DRENPA-3360 file (N, C-alpha, C; in nm, 2 decimals, always signed):
BEGIN
1 = KRLQEEFG = -1.35/+0.65/+0.09/-1.32/+0.73/-0.02/-1.17/+0.73/-0.04 ~ -1.09/+0.75/+0.06/-0.95/+0.75/+0.05/-0.89/+0.62/+0.00 ~ -0.95/+0.51/+0.04/-0.91/+0.38/+0.00/-0.93/+0.36/-0.15 ~ -1.05/+0.41/-0.20/-1.08/+0.40/-0.34/-0.99/+0.49/-0.42 ~ -0.96/+0.61/-0.37/-0.87/+0.70/-0.45/-0.73/+0.64/-0.46 ~ -0.68/+0.58/-0.35/-0.54/+0.53/-0.36/-0.52/+0.40/-0.42 ~ -0.62/+0.31/-0.41/-0.61/+0.17/-0.46/-0.71/+0.14/-0.57 ~ -0.80/+0.22/-0.60/-0.90/+0.19/-0.70/-0.84/+0.20/-0.84;
9 = PGSDDEED = -0.91/+0.16/-0.94/-0.86/+0.16/-1.08/-0.85/+0.31/-1.13 ~ -0.74/+0.33/-1.20/-0.72/+0.47/-1.25/-0.80/+0.48/-1.38 ~ -0.86/+0.59/-1.40/-0.94/+0.61/-1.53/-0.86/+0.69/-1.63 ~ -0.75/+0.75/-1.59/-0.67/+0.83/-1.68/-0.59/+0.75/-1.78 ~ -0.57/+0.62/-1.75/-0.49/+0.53/-1.84/-0.55/+0.52/-1.98 ~ -0.68/+0.51/-1.98/-0.75/+0.48/-2.11/-0.73/+0.60/-2.20 ~ -0.72/+0.72/-2.15/-0.72/+0.84/-2.23/-0.57/+0.88/-2.28 ~ -0.47/+0.82/-2.21/-0.33/+0.85/-2.24/-0.29/+0.80/-2.38;
17 = EQFKKKPE = -0.23/+0.88/-2.46/-0.19/+0.84/-2.60/-0.09/+0.73/-2.60 ~ +0.01/+0.73/-2.50/+0.11/+0.63/-2.49/+0.05/+0.49/-2.45 ~ -0.06/+0.50/-2.37/-0.13/+0.38/-2.33/-0.20/+0.31/-2.44 ~ -0.25/+0.39/-2.53/-0.33/+0.34/-2.65/-0.24/+0.27/-2.75 ~ -0.11/+0.30/-2.75/-0.01/+0.24/-2.85/+0.04/+0.11/-2.80 ~ +0.02/+0.07/-2.68/+0.08/-0.05/-2.62/-0.01/-0.17/-2.66 ~ +0.05/-0.29/-2.66/-0.02/-0.41/-2.70/-0.12/-0.45/-2.59 ~ -0.22/-0.53/-2.62/-0.33/-0.56/-2.53/-0.28/-0.63/-2.40;
25 = DWKDLFRG = -0.19/-0.72/-2.41/-0.14/-0.79/-2.29/-0.07/-0.70/-2.20 ~ +0.00/-0.60/-2.25/+0.06/-0.50/-2.17/-0.04/-0.41/-2.10 ~ -0.15/-0.38/-2.17/-0.26/-0.30/-2.11/-0.33/-0.37/-2.00 ~ -0.35/-0.50/-2.02/-0.41/-0.58/-1.92/-0.33/-0.59/-1.79 ~ -0.20/-0.60/-1.81/-0.11/-0.61/-1.69/-0.10/-0.48/-1.62 ~ -0.09/-0.36/-1.69/-0.07/-0.24/-1.62/-0.19/-0.15/-1.61 ~ -0.30/-0.19/-1.65/-0.43/-0.11/-1.63/-0.46/-0.10/-1.48 ~ -0.50/+0.02/-1.45/-0.54/+0.05/-1.31/-0.42/+0.09/-1.23;
33 = NSEDLFRV = -0.42/+0.06/-1.10/-0.32/+0.10/-1.00/-0.22/-0.01/-0.99 ~ -0.10/+0.01/-1.04/+0.01/-0.09/-1.03/+0.13/-0.04/-0.94 ~ +0.10/+0.05/-0.85/+0.20/+0.11/-0.77/+0.25/+0.01/-0.67 ~ +0.39/+0.01/-0.65/+0.45/-0.09/-0.56/+0.49/-0.03/-0.43 ~ +0.45/+0.09/-0.39/+0.48/+0.15/-0.26/+0.35/+0.18/-0.19 ~ +0.31/+0.09/-0.10/+0.18/+0.11/-0.03/+0.19/+0.06/+0.11 ~ +0.11/+0.11/+0.20/+0.10/+0.07/+0.34/-0.03/+0.12/+0.39 ~ -0.10/+0.03/+0.45/-0.23/+0.06/+0.51/-0.25/-0.02/+0.64;
41 = GFAFSRKT = -0.29/+0.05/+0.74/-0.32/-0.01/+0.87/-0.47/-0.02/+0.90 ~ -0.51/-0.13/+0.96/-0.65/-0.15/+0.99/-0.66/-0.18/+1.14 ~ -0.75/-0.11/+1.21/-0.77/-0.13/+1.35/-0.91/-0.18/+1.37 ~ -0.93/-0.28/+1.45/-1.06/-0.35/+1.47/-1.11/-0.32/+1.61 ~ -1.23/-0.29/+1.62/-1.30/-0.29/+1.76/-1.42/-0.38/+1.75 ~ -1.50/-0.38/+1.85/-1.61/-0.47/+1.85/-1.71/-0.45/+1.73 ~ -1.73/-0.32/+1.70/-1.83/-0.29/+1.60/-1.78/-0.22/+1.47 ~ -1.65/-0.18/+1.47/-1.60/-0.10/+1.36/-1.47/-0.16/+1.31;
49 = VQAYAPLT = -1.44/-0.12/+1.19/-1.31/-0.14/+1.13/-1.26/-0.01/+1.08 ~ -1.14/+0.04/+1.13/-1.09/+0.17/+1.09/-0.97/+0.15/+0.99 ~ -0.99/+0.19/+0.87/-0.88/+0.19/+0.77/-0.79/+0.31/+0.79 ~ -0.67/+0.30/+0.76/-0.57/+0.41/+0.77/-0.55/+0.44/+0.92 ~ -0.56/+0.34/+1.00/-0.53/+0.37/+1.15/-0.38/+0.39/+1.16 ~ -0.33/+0.46/+1.26/-0.19/+0.48/+1.28/-0.12/+0.34/+1.29 ~ -0.01/+0.33/+1.23/+0.06/+0.20/+1.23/+0.09/+0.14/+1.37 ~ +0.11/+0.23/+1.46/+0.14/+0.18/+1.60/+0.02/+0.13/+1.67;
57 = KSDVLICS = -0.10/+0.16/+1.62/-0.22/+0.12/+1.68/-0.30/+0.02/+1.59 ~ -0.24/-0.02/+1.48/-0.31/-0.11/+1.39/-0.31/-0.25/+1.43 ~ -0.41/-0.33/+1.40/-0.42/-0.47/+1.43/-0.37/-0.55/+1.31 ~ -0.39/-0.49/+1.19/-0.34/-0.55/+1.06/-0.27/-0.45/+0.98 ~ -0.15/-0.48/+0.93/-0.08/-0.40/+0.84/-0.07/-0.47/+0.70 ~ -0.10/-0.39/+0.60/-0.09/-0.44/+0.46/+0.01/-0.35/+0.40 ~ +0.13/-0.40/+0.37/+0.24/-0.32/+0.32/+0.31/-0.39/+0.20 ~ +0.35/-0.32/+0.11/+0.44/-0.38/+0.00/+0.58/-0.38/+0.07;
65 = PLGLRELT = +0.67/-0.46/+0.01/+0.81/-0.47/+0.06/+0.88/-0.33/+0.06 ~ +0.85/-0.25/-0.04/+0.91/-0.12/-0.05/+0.85/-0.03/+0.05 ~ +0.72/-0.04/+0.07/+0.65/+0.05/+0.17/+0.70/+0.01/+0.31 ~ +0.72/-0.11/+0.34/+0.77/-0.16/+0.47/+0.91/-0.11/+0.49 ~ +1.00/-0.12/+0.39/+1.13/-0.07/+0.40/+1.14/+0.08/+0.42 ~ +1.05/+0.15/+0.36/+1.05/+0.30/+0.38/+1.01/+0.33/+0.52 ~ +0.92/+0.25/+0.58/+0.88/+0.27/+0.72/+0.99/+0.24/+0.82 ~ +1.06/+0.13/+0.80/+1.16/+0.09/+0.90/+1.29/+0.15/+0.88;
73 = GAEGEKKR = +1.32/+0.20/+0.76/+1.45/+0.26/+0.73/+1.56/+0.16/+0.71 ~ +1.68/+0.21/+0.68/+1.79/+0.12/+0.66/+1.89/+0.13/+0.78 ~ +1.97/+0.03/+0.79/+2.07/+0.03/+0.90/+2.16/+0.15/+0.88 ~ +2.18/+0.22/+0.99/+2.27/+0.34/+0.99/+2.19/+0.47/+0.97 ~ +2.07/+0.46/+0.94/+1.99/+0.59/+0.93/+1.95/+0.64/+1.07 ~ +1.94/+0.77/+1.08/+1.92/+0.83/+1.21/+1.77/+0.80/+1.26 ~ +1.68/+0.82/+1.17/+1.54/+0.80/+1.20/+1.49/+0.66/+1.16 ~ +1.49/+0.56/+1.25/+1.44/+0.43/+1.22/+1.32/+0.40/+1.31;
81 = QYDFLSSI = +1.21/+0.35/+1.26/+1.10/+0.31/+1.34/+1.06/+0.17/+1.30 ~ +1.08/+0.08/+1.40/+1.04/-0.06/+1.37/+0.99/-0.13/+1.50 ~ +0.97/-0.05/+1.61/+0.92/-0.12/+1.73/+0.78/-0.16/+1.72 ~ +0.70/-0.11/+1.62/+0.56/-0.15/+1.60/+0.56/-0.29/+1.54 ~ +0.67/-0.34/+1.49/+0.68/-0.47/+1.43/+0.70/-0.58/+1.53 ~ +0.72/-0.55/+1.65/+0.75/-0.65/+1.76/+0.64/-0.74/+1.79 ~ +0.52/-0.71/+1.75/+0.41/-0.80/+1.78/+0.35/-0.87/+1.66 ~ +0.43/-0.89/+1.56/+0.39/-0.96/+1.44/+0.37/-1.11/+1.47;
89 = EVLV = +0.25/-1.16/+1.44/+0.22/-1.30/+1.45/+0.23/-1.38/+1.32 ~ +0.19/-1.31/+1.21/+0.19/-1.37/+1.08/+0.25/-1.28/+0.98 ~ +0.34/-1.33/+0.90/+0.40/-1.25/+0.79/+0.39/-1.33/+0.67 ~ +0.33/-1.27/+0.56/+0.32/-1.34/+0.44/+0.41/-1.27/+0.33;
% end
């Protein structure tokens, strides 16, 4: 349910007056969820897949560049968390 709420298509767009005034190609591009700040961790066991697992215990992370930057912080910030990235095997 949480996955559908956060990443599913938005139904409010169709009813918005500003959305109705836009050209069709713009509507096709921005219809639904076009948010660029996301991060989701998946943990796998023998019989289950857990979405929204804690990032430190996740087997797979799906993050936007902005979401990853928000997690790791910038150089000089007091609270930086990036030790969970030490076991990355594939980065796309």
